C-alpha positions in Angstrom: 7.2 1.5 1.2 3.4 1.5 0.8 0.7 4.0 1.6 -1.6 2.6 4.3 -5.2 1.9 3.7 -6.7 0.8 7.0 -9.1 -1.9 5.9 -10.6 -3.0 9.1 -10.8 -2.4 12.8 -11.4 -5.6 14.7 -12.4 -6.5 18.2 -12.4 -3.0 19.5 -13.0 -2.5 23.2 -13.7 1.0 24.4 -11.0 3.5 23.5 -8.2 1.0 23.5 -5.0 1.7 25.4 -4.3 5.1 26.7 -2.4 7.3 24.2 1.2 8.0 24.8 2.2 11.6 25.7 2.2 13.9 22.7 5.4 15.1 21.2 4.4 18.4 19.4 8.0 19.1 18.3 7.9 16.1 15.9 4.3 15.2 15.4 2.5 18.5 14.8 1.3 18.2 11.2 3.3 20.3 8.7 1.4 22.5 6.4 0.6 21.0 3.0 3.0 23.4 1.2 5.8 22.3 3.5 5.6 18.6 2.8 7.1 18.8 -0.7 9.2 21.9 -0.2 12.8 21.5 -1.3 15.4 23.0 1.1 17.9 25.3 -0.5 21.0 23.1 0.3 19.2 20.1 -1.4 18.3 22.2 -4.4 21.9 23.3 -4.9 23.3 19.8 -4.4 20.8 18.5 -6.9 21.5 21.0 -9.6 25.3 20.5 -9.2 24.8 16.7 -9.6 22.4 16.8 -12.6 24.5 19.4 -14.4 23.5 21.1 -17.6 19.8 22.2 -17.3 19.6 22.2 -21.1 20.5 18.5 -21.3 17.9 16.1 -22.7 15.0 15.2 -20.4 16.1 11.6 -20.5 19.6 12.4 -19.4 18.3 14.6 -16.6 16.0 11.8 -15.4 18.9 9.4 -15.4 21.1 11.8 -13.4 18.2 12.4 -11.0 17.8 8.7 -10.3 21.5 8.4 -9.7 21.4 11.4 -7.4 18.7 9.8 -5.2 20.4 6.4 -4.8 24.2 6.7 -5.4 26.5 7.2 -2.4 27.9 10.4 -4.0 24.4 11.8 -4.2 21.8 11.4 -1.5 22.3 7.7 -1.0 18.7 7.2 0.2 17.9 4.1 2.2 14.6 2.4 2.6 12.8 2.5 6.0 9.3 1.2 6.2 8.0 3.7 8.7 9.8 6.8 7.3 6.8 8.8 6.3 8.6 12.1 6.1 8.3 15.5 4.3 11.0 16.1 1.7 13.2 18.1 4.1 13.2 15.4 6.7 14.0 12.7 4.1 17.0 14.9 3.1 18.2 15.2 6.7 17.8 11.5 7.5 18.5 10.0 4.1 15.6 7.6 4.9 12.3 7.1 3.1 9.5 4.6 2.6 7.8 4.3 -0.8 5.5 7.2 -0.2 8.4 9.5 0.9 10.4 8.3 -2.1 7.6 9.4 -4.3 7.3 12.8 -2.7 11.0 13.3 -3.0 11.2 12.0 -6.6 8.3 14.3 -7.8 9.7 17.3 -6.0 13.2 16.9 -7.3 12.1 16.0 -10.8 10.2 19.3 -11.0 13.3 21.1 -9.8 15.2 19.9 -12.8 12.4 20.8 -15.2 10.8 17.4 -15.6 7.0 16.9 -15.9 6.5 14.8 -12.7 3.4 13.7 -10.8 2.3 11.0 -8.3 0.8 7.7 -9.3 -1.4 5.4 -7.4 -2.1 1.7 -7.5 -5.3 1.2 -5.5 -5.4 -2.6 -5.4 -2.2 -4.4 -4.2 -1.7 -7.7 -2.4 -0.4 -6.4 0.9 -2.0 -7.0 4.2 -0.7 -7.0 7.8 -2.3 -7.1 11.2 -1.1 -5.2 14.3 -3.0 -5.4 17.6 -6.7 -4.8 16.8 -6.2 -3.3 13.3 -5.8 -4.9 9.9 -4.0 -2.8 7.3 -4.6 -3.3 3.6 -2.2 -1.2 1.6 -2.2 0.6 -1.7 0.9 1.8 -3.5 2.3 5.1 -4.8 5.2 5.9 -7.1 6.4 8.7 -9.3 5.5 9.3 -12.9 7.6 11.2 -15.4 6.2 12.4 -18.7 8.8 12.9 -21.5 7.0 13.9 -24.8 4.8 10.9 -25.5 6.5 8.5 -23.1 5.3 7.9 -19.5 8.0 6.5 -17.2 7.9 5.4 -13.6 10.3 5.7 -10.7 9.4 3.0 -8.2 11.6 1.6 -5.5 9.3 -1.4 -5.0 8.5 -2.4 -8.5 9.7 -6.0 -7.9 7.7 -6.7 -4.8 4.3 -5.1 -5.3 1.6 -7.4 -6.7 -1.0 -5.2 -8.5 -4.0 -5.9 -10.8 -3.8 -2.6 -12.7 -1.0 -0.3 -13.8 -0.5 2.9 -11.8 -2.9 5.8 -12.4 -1.7 9.5 -12.3 -3.0 11.4 -9.3 -2.9 15.1 -8.5 -0.9 16.7 -5.7 -3.9 16.9 -3.4 -4.3 13.1 -3.5 -0.6 12.5 -3.1 -0.5 14.8 0.0 -3.6 13.1 1.4 -1.6 9.8 1.3 1.1 11.5 3.4 -1.4 12.7 6.0 -3.2 9.3 6.0 0.1 7.5 6.5 1.0 9.6 9.5 -2.4 9.3 11.0 -2.1 5.5 10.7 1.3 5.4 12.2 0.3 7.5 15.1 -2.8 5.5 15.7 -0.7 2.3 15.8 1.2 3.9 18.6 -2.1 4.8 20.4 -1.3 8.5 19.9 -4.9 9.1 18.9 -5.2 12.8 19.6 -2.1 13.5 17.5 -3.4 11.3 14.7 -6.7 13.2 14.4 -5.3 16.5 12.8 -3.4 14.4 10.2 -6.7 12.5 9.4 -8.7 15.7 9.1 -6.1 17.4 6.9 -6.2 14.4 4.5 -10.0 14.9 4.3 -9.7 18.6 3.7 -7.2 18.1 0.9 -9.1 15.4 -0.9 -12.7 15.1 0.4 -13.7 12.8 -2.5 -11.3 10.0 -1.6 -13.3 7.2 0.1 -10.3 5.6 1.8 -9.6 8.7 3.8 -13.1 8.6 5.2 -12.9 4.9 6.0 -9.6 5.5 7.8 -11.0 8.5 9.7 -13.9 6.2 10.8 -11.4 3.7 12.3 -9.7 6.5 14.2 -13.0 8.0 15.5 -14.1 4.6 16.7 -10.8 4.1 18.5 -11.4 7.5 20.2 -14.8 6.4 21.3 -16.7 8.6 18.9 -19.2 6.1 17.3 -21.3 8.9 15.8 -18.5 10.4 13.7 -17.2 6.9 12.9 -20.5 5.8 11.4 -20.8 9.1 9.5 -17.3 8.6 8.1 -18.0 5.0 7.0 -21.3 6.1 5.3 -19.6 9.0 3.6 -16.9 6.6 2.2 -19.7 4.3 0.9 -21.5 7.3 -0.7 -18.3 8.0 -2.6 -17.6 4.4 -3.4 -20.5 2.0 -2.7 -18.3 -1.1 -2.8 -15.3 0.2 -0.9 -14.0 -2.9 0.8 -12.5 -1.2 3.9 -15.6 0.9 4.7 -17.9 -2.1 4.2 -15.8 -4.3 6.5 -15.5 -1.5 9.1 -19.2 -0.8 9.1 -20.2 -4.5 9.2 -17.8 -5.0 12.1 -19.2 -2.1 14.0 -22.8 -3.2 13.5 -22.0 -6.8 14.6 -20.3 -5.5 17.7 -23.3 -3.4 18.8 -25.8 -6.2 17.8 -27.4 -4.3 15.0 -28.0 -7.2 12.7 -30.7 -5.4 10.6 -28.1 -2.8 9.4 -25.3 -5.4 9.2 -27.1 -7.9 6.9 -27.3 -5.9 3.6 -23.8 -4.6 4.0 -22.5 -8.2 4.6 -24.1 -9.2 1.3 -22.2 -6.4 -0.5 -19.0 -7.3 1.3 -19.3 -11.0 0.2 -19.8 -9.8 -3.4 -16.7 -7.7 -3.2 -14.6 -10.5 -1.7 -15.9 -13.1 -4.2 -14.6 -10.9 -7.0 -11.2 -10.1 -5.4 -8.4 -12.4 -6.3 -6.2 -11.0 -3.5 -8.9 -11.9 -1.0 -8.9 -15.5 -2.3 -5.1 -15.7 -2.3 -4.9 -14.5 1.3 -7.7 -16.9 2.3 -5.7 -19.7 0.7 -2.6 -18.8 2.6 -4.6 -18.7 5.8 -6.2 -22.1 5.2 -2.8 -23.5 4.3 -1.3 -22.2 7.6 -4.2 -23.9 9.5 -3.6 -27.2 7.6 -6.9 -27.1 5.7 -5.3 -27.9 2.4 -8.5 -28.6 0.5 -9.8 -25.1 1.3 -6.4 -23.6 0.5 -6.4 -25.2 -3.0 -10.0 -24.0 -3.6 -9.1 -20.4 -2.8 -5.8 -20.4 -4.7 -7.6 -21.7 -7.7 -10.2 -19.0 -7.4 -7.5 -16.4 -7.2 -5.9 -17.8 -10.4 -9.2 -17.8 -12.2 -9.7 -14.1 -11.4 -6.1 -13.1 -12.1 -4.2 -15.9 -14.0 -0.9 -14.1 -14.6 0.4 -13.7 -11.1 3.2 -16.2 -10.5 2.9 -16.1 -6.7 -0.7 -17.4 -7.0 0.5 -20.4 -8.9 3.3 -21.0 -6.5 0.8 -20.9 -3.6 -1.3 -23.6 -5.4 1.8 -25.7 -6.1 2.8 -25.5 -2.4 -0.7 -26.7 -1.3 -0.7 -29.5 -3.8 2.8 -30.6 -2.6 1.6 -30.6 1.0 -1.3 -32.8 -0.1 1.2 -35.2 -1.6 0.1 -34.5 -5.2 3.5 -33.9 -6.8 2.0 -34.1 -10.3 -0.3 -31.1 -9.9 2.4 -29.4 -7.8 4.8 -29.7 -10.6 2.3 -28.4 -13.2 1.5 -25.3 -11.0 5.1 -24.7 -10.3 6.0 -24.8 -14.0 3.3 -22.2 -14.6 4.7 -20.0 -11.8 8.1 -20.3 -13.5 6.8 -19.3 -16.9 5.2 -16.2 -15.4 8.2 -15.1 -13.4 11.6 -13.8 -14.3 15.2 -13.3 -13.0 16.1 -14.8 -9.7 12.5 -15.8 -9.0 12.4 -17.9 -12.1 15.6 -19.6 -11.2 14.3 -20.4 -7.8 11.1 -21.9 -9.2 13.2 -24.0 -11.7 15.3 -25.3 -8.8 12.2 -26.3 -6.9 10.7 -27.9 -10.0 13.8 -30.0 -10.6 13.6 -31.3 -7.1 9.9 -32.2 -7.5 10.5 -33.9 -10.8 13.3 -36.0 -9.3 11.0 -37.0 -6.4 8.3 -38.1 -8.8 10.5 -40.6 -10.7 
């Protein structure tokens, strides 16, 4: 679904577990030109489905979307770890958001549409596995029809983003593919296999700070502290307030006891986190989980102050107030969450609000 951005490597010890045996038949990196290559059977099937190549661009786009999702077309299904080239997505009929984007862009170009990748750098999506925290960004496909810019996005209803998507070139889109595969292989402790994916991402788009930060995580897992530090510093040269690189480098300096180098970076990191509504929302959720409801309310309110139009922030605040026994404030926050939401989510909030109001009378 989402393109990985490894935001932090935590509690590293040596090289970690021993890597699994390599599987070169499946995990050797494809060449960049192979990633978005459209197999001839797929090309023929697409053209037969879309029909008249002289039809309007809007009709071709509509037919393309049907082709990707309808059972009489490709019938693609979502699989979170399916970071595949277009040909493999065609074979398996599985894709995550990145692969959906690669597929949509490649097929749209086949039917004469002006298609390109798009990136949302800041999204509210974190997860932790073993010793690594992943903060994710998001990609989708953009289509330009005359003066209109349209988006194909399989996750439009679940991604929380501060900014609209920005067009990216193919080099950046492909770098996301290689970064994803490197992260997936690293999570499996297949470090030697992950390295050529990471270095390919850097060669395709050497100006992308996230790729350097991710490479630093991998180098450190491989026991190469020198190249890890160089990668983190390169990321910060490109983007001085890059949250992942700051967190990674601070964590490294803390681990080795280098407080002199850690201190100024910690100040920068605190500045970045203080301005990040997603950081406050996640902090609020963590405090709520621990039962520290006063701190949860504080951070939910900070998140809302920085980004007031996200309904999930208001719902988190309503939940914390409710757990404190403050049904009046909980009702007020829940009503605001309902106002900012739509569809089934709005109905869910309304049902919860009705229950709260009955309890308060």
